[in-house]
N, C-alpha and C positions, 0 to 999 in steps of 0.2 A: 504494500500500500504506500502511496506517495503521501508526502506531507504537504503537498501544494494546497493552499487554502482555496484556490479556484476550483478544485475537484468537487467540492461540496456544492458548488453552484451549477455544475453541468448535469446534463441528462443522459450521459453515456451509460449504457447498460441497463437503463430503466425500460422495461417492457410494459409498463402499466397502461391502462386505457385512459384516454383523455376524458375529462368531465364533459357531460352533455351540456349543450347550450340551451338556454331558456327558449321555450316554444311559445308562439303567440296563442291567445285564447281561441278556442274552437267552439263550434256550435255544440249543442247537447248530444246530437246523434253521433257526431265525430268523437266527442269525448267519451261516450259509452263504448264505442268501438275501440277506442284507444285503451280504455280500462280493461276490456275483454282481452286484448292482446297483452296487456301488462300482467294479467292474471296467469297467463301461460308461463309456467315455470319450467326451467330446463336445467339439467345437471350434467357436468362433464363425466367422462369415463372414470370409474372408480368410486363414484358417489351413488348411493341408492336412497331414494325417498321411501319413508315408512309412514304408516298411519293413514288417517283419512285423507282422501284425495291424492294419494301417492300414485295411483294408476294414471293420473292425468299429467304427470310430470314427464317432460320430453328429455331428449338427450342433445348435448352440444357435441357436434362432430369435430374432428381435428381441424377442419378447414373453417370452423366458426359458424357453420350453418346449424340451425336448430331443427331437429326432427321431433315432431310431436308423436304421441303413442299411436294415433290412428294412421300415421304415415310410416311407422316403423314396420320392419319385416316381422312376420310371425316367428314364434320360437322354432328353432330347428329341431328335427327329430333326432332321437338318440340312435346310436349305432345298433343297439338291440332292436329297436323299433323298425329301423330300415331293413335289417336282416329279416325280421318277421314279415314285413310287408313284401319283401322280395320272394321269400319262400312261399307264402300264401298266394301271392300273385302268380307264381310259377305253377302251383297246384291248380289254381283256377284256370290257367291256360291249358294245362293238361286235361282238365275236366271238359273244357270246351272241345278239345280235340276228341276226347272220349265220347262226347255226345254226338259229334259228327260221325265218327266211325260206327258207334253202336246204332245210331238212328238210321244210317244208310244200310246197315246190316238187317234191321228190322223192317225196312220199307217194303220189300216184297210180301212179307207176312201181313203188314198193316194194310196193304192194298186189298187184301181179301175181306177186311172188316170195314175200313173207312175209305172214303174217297181222298184223292190228293188234295183237294181244296180244304179238307179238314186236317190232314196230316202235316202239310208243309208249314202253316203258320205256327203250330205247336213245336215242330222240329226247329224252326228258326228261333223261337223263344227259348227252347231248351239249350240251344247252342249259345245264345246271348246271356242266359241267366247268370253264369259265374261272373262275367264282366259287369253286368248290371248290379249284382249283389256287392261286388267290390266297390263300385262307384257309389252306390247308395250308402254303404257303411262309411266310406271315406268322407262323403259330404255331410251326412247326418250326425256323425260323431265328432265333428270338427272341434267343438268346444267342450266335449265330454272328457272324462278321465281315460287314460290310455288303456286300462284294463277292460273298459267297456268296448272300445274299438277292437282290441285283440279277441275278446270273447265273442263278439258278433262275427268277426272274420272266421274264427274257428268253428262257430255254429254253421256258417256257410260251407265250410269244408265237409261237415257231416251231412248237411241237407242236400247239397248239390252233386252228390256222387252220381256219375253217369251209369245208372242201373242197367240200361240195355247193354252197355259195354261189359259191365261186370258179370251179368247173368249169362249172356249169349257169347260174349267174347268176339274176337276178330275172326277166328276160324269157325266157331259154332260147334255145337255138339251133336 
C-alpha cells in the first residue's frame, strides 16, 4: 500500500454502483407500475430466499440481467429419473412394436369375426396406446411428486402388455 494521500481521493479499484439520480414525478398509473417492478426482488447466485413470498424472488444472472421465476427454466430431472424415463420409454416402444406384430398376426382370424372397418381403428389405437399413455403421464404429472409419475408409468407397463403378441407369438402355435 502506498502512503500517497491522493490515493484516498481516487476511485481506482472501486466497482460499486453509482447512486441513482432523482426521477421526476409521474402520474399515479406510472407510479403503481413502477412500484410493481420495484417489488420484484432478485438475488445473485449463492443466495436463497426463504419464507413467505420466496417463490416470487428472481435471480440476477452474471451479465446483470434479472430473471424472474416465471421466466426461469424448470428444474432439471435427476439422473435416476432420466434413466427410468428412458427404460420405460424403450419398453413402451417395444410394446408398440409388439402390438403391430401381434395385431397383424391376428388379423386373418379377426376377419372371420369382424369387418376391417371395425378392426383397423382399434388396431391403430392399440399401437398408439403406449405412446399416448407416456405422453399423458408426462403432461398430467408435471407438477406432481416424482413417485406418482414413476408409479403411473409402471402401471402402464403392466396394463399395456401386447397380449396378442404374448399369447399367439410371432410364429403361432
